[in-house]
C-alpha positions, 0 to 999 in steps of 0.5 A, a space after each residue: 930574512 924576507 918579510 912575509 906579512 904586514 897586518 894592521 889591527 884597528 880596534 881594541 877587540 882585536 888586540 884584546 885577543 892577541 894572547 891567542 896568537 903566537 907572537 914569537 916571530 912578530 914585531 908589534 908596533 903600537 900607535 896611540 896618536 892622541 896621545 899615549 904613544 906620542 907622549 911616551 916618545 916626547 918624554 923619552 926625547 926629553 930625557 926620561 929614563 924609562 916609562 912603565 906602562 900599566 893598565 890600571 891606577 892601582 898598579 901605578 900606585 904600587 910602583 910609586 910605593 916601591 920606588 918613591 922617586 917614580 913620577 905618576 902620569 896618566 889620564 881618565 877621560 882625557 884628563 889628568 888622574 886626580 886624587 879622588 880616583 887614586 886614593 888621595 894621590 894626584 898624579 904628577 902629569 897627565 897625558 899631554 906630550 907638551 907636559 913632558 919637558 926635560 925639566 920635569 922628566 929628565 932622568 926620571 922613570 914614569 909609571 903611566 896609565 891611560 885608557 887604551 894605549 897602555 892596554 895595547 902595549 901590555 897586550 903585545 908584550 909576548 911579541 918578539 919585539 914591541 915598538 912604540 910609535 907615533 907621527 913624532 918618530 915615524 921615520 926612525 921607526 920605519 928605518 928600524 923595521 926596514 933594517 930588522 926586516 921582521 918575518 911578521 909585522 903587526 901594527 896595533 891601533 890602540 883605539 878609544 874606549 872600545 872603538 877604533 880611532 881614526 888618528 891611529 889608523 892614519 898613523 899606521 897607514 903612514 907607516 905602511 906607506 913608508 914600508 910599501 917597497 918592502 911589503 907591497 907585494 903579497 906580504 901586505 894584508 888587506 888591513 894594511 892596504 886599507 890603512 895606507 889608502 886612508 892615510 893617502 886620502 888624508 895626508 894633504 890636510 892631516 891636521 883637519 882629519 885628526 882634529 875631526 876625529 872623535 879624540 881630536 874633537 874632544 881635545 879641541 874643545 879644551 883650551 888647555 889641551 887643544 894644542 896637543 892635536 897639532 903637536 901630535 901630528 908633527 912628522 919626525 920631530 924626534 929621531 928615536 926608536 922607542 921599545 918595550 923591553 922584557 922588563 916591562 919598561 919603554 926605553 930608547 933603543 940604542 943603536 947596534 954597536 
């Protein structure tokens, strides 16, 4: 099937109204570089069985009530959800990809809630397919898209609070750059051209660009979190495609056949 459109949504206000669009022929790719999608990819690469992205803390707690073996993960204002926010339950993990090591998450299902990333995934759920992407698995994501050749491709930047996030735009732009040969004609919307141009302007010193973003600055001033910034911009650290399934779980997509 010949691809027809490549579009980027930059801000939460744009993905908040996705329920008004027909996504039945659309493949969505969600970016939350700092840090939800980077963390999900790292968790899966380190052996997590699945991740259940939920919008609110009570949803995660209800999953734990039904399945006591499930790990709770997430953040509010960038830090791990503490007991006073969750009815006396301290979450097992925060939202740092460096926490999600094999010894902690191997074989486990994780209920995860973050400020923006899980909301963006839920907004995309009606789409024909939803991928979870980051710099960490960018090449594998691009290869899957080029093989699948979806009719409509929508890259969704999760943003921060109600605003656009610079690092998500850069991630989306990097993916647009990899897809240029297939989508570079009339198929590429102006939003995708903008994202790609932004990435090309910053790619020579991506760490500096991301560190100066709003989220980057917030993380860089916390000694325990500042290493998340260079971690999250590592390119192609993991060769996996992460997909949100119809069951509401993010898992590694197995190769066809």
